[in-house]
C-alpha positions, 0 to 999 in steps of 0.5 A: 595917253588914253582917252576917257572911257566910252559910255558903256565900256566895262573893263571888268566885263572885257577882261572876263570875256578875254579870260573865258576865251583864253580858257577854251582850247582852239589850238592846232596841236603841236605836231600838226599843221592844221585841224578841221574847222569842224573839229569838236573843240572849234565847234564848242568854242563857237557854239557854246562860248562865243555865240552866247556872248553875242546873242546876249547883246541882242544886236541881231540874228546869229547864224553858224554855217557848216564849217562853224563860221559865225555871222551876225548882222547888226544895224539897218540892213542897208547895203551901204554904208556897210562894214565887215569886222572879221575875227578868228577862232583857231590858235596856231602859235604859242604851242609851248604855253604852260597849260597851267597858265591858260586863261590866267591873269598875271601882272595885267596879262592874260596867258593862253594859246591864241590870246595874242593872235586872235582872242585878244582882238575878239574880246575887244570886238565883243566889248565894242559890241557891248558898248553899242548894245548898252547905249542902244545905238542905232547904226545907219548902215549894216555891220557884219560881224564874223568869227571865221574858223579857218584852221588850214592856212587857206581861204576855205572858210572865207570862200564859204562866207563870201561865195556861199553866204554872199557876204558883202560890205563897203570895207572892213578889217580883220580883228587880229593881233598886229603891230599896226594897221596892215594895209597889204601883204604878199600872197602865197601858194603851197606847191606839192612836188611828188617824185615817184620811183620804185622802192628797193633794198639798198644792197641792190640799188639797181633793182629800184629807182631811188626817189632821192636821186630824182629829188636831187635833180628836182632841187637843182632845177628849182634852184635855177628857177629860184634865181630867176624869180626877181619881181619885187615891190618897194612896200611888199617885198619880192616874190620868192620860192622856198622849199620847206618840207620834205617827206620820203616813203616808205621808211623801212630798214635799208630801203630806198624810198619810192616816193619823195614829196617836197612842199614849196612856199611860193610868195606872189605879189598882186598881179601874179596869179598863183595858178601861173606860179604853180605852172611855172614850177611845173614847166621848170621841172619838166620830165626827170626820167625814169621818175614820174613827177607830179606838181599840184597846188595846195593852200593859197593866200591871195595878196592884197594892198589897200591905199593908205588914205582909204576911209577904213584906214583913216577911221581906224587911225583916227580912233587909235589916235583918239584913244592912245594919243598917237597915230598907229603904225601903217604898213606891210607885213611879210607873212600872209593871212586871210585879208586877200580873199575879202579884197579879191571880192571887192571889199577893201579889208585891212588887219588891225588888233592888239599888238602881238607879244610872246615871252620866250621860255623855250623854243622859237618865238612862234612857239613860246608862251603867248599872252596879251596885256588886258590894257591893250584889249581895253584900248582896242575895245574903244578903238573898235567901237569908235571906228565902227561908230565913225563909219556907221554911227 
């Protein structure tokens, strides 16, 4: 069941916006874990595609910072009531999407890397802003619209936005593909463990210090620590430690490596400081003679939890029910994203957007062809508009 169209809702315009976003590459190339927010294709997407779309609505000044994060403030400028809606630019999955499908509308679905992850939600947000602009609705507070260019599985861009630009709001949501309203997830910190020995020829191993044997002892100690990490939460799950990447060097014929670098995913619950989790690993490894051991923190996502009855959850749930005739799923997810940083800055923030869908053609699901049904984007255009107006209208 779908609610009557809101005044100012233009499904053709929303579809054309989605296609334009889908046709513009913003992906992390296959074979890479990340790209810089300043990468030329991210800059082009924000400056030359998204910015003109927002500026054409004439809702408020648009700013772009040194990391290509875009900010537009709409409304009275009052500090309260205030709302943050943050979308994202970089596409991180759907790597096997056929290039010939990028930005194509087929059987009611728009294909392209990032369509399910963030471009469908951004198109819906832009459509919601079009509704506000076309009806000349005066918001009684301040709506801050952000397009975040985070491309490195960290909070780097959010830190610049919240700590640098001083973004603040009473509450908000991340506009991205989800199965429902995500009110919490565990945090995570990458921990890089480097074991250094001395390279040598495998015919004379006594003349070197093979880092692989230092790695073996490190893995034994990590396995012991892994069994002692037991903190859990009924909704969010349990904390854990999981090695997921290993690189040795140098790689040369019959050469024992002098360096082994192991990357560990350490998941944490609210109340566990990621820095303490890193120190726990450092202490568990201790010294492994004759090797040098270095432990350092990498990319970090903070955990968060928002109450089910928080006003922003209620506003989104009510808007979803009005548009689709049923309440959305509300709960937790196993992965970590960027909402934890906003929450750490005192802004209760959830994640909510058009449900993610992928068609497995080749490779695992996170690599398979990515698409979003235009009907979902139309519905979320109305959901976002109604939620914004219920809070600020």
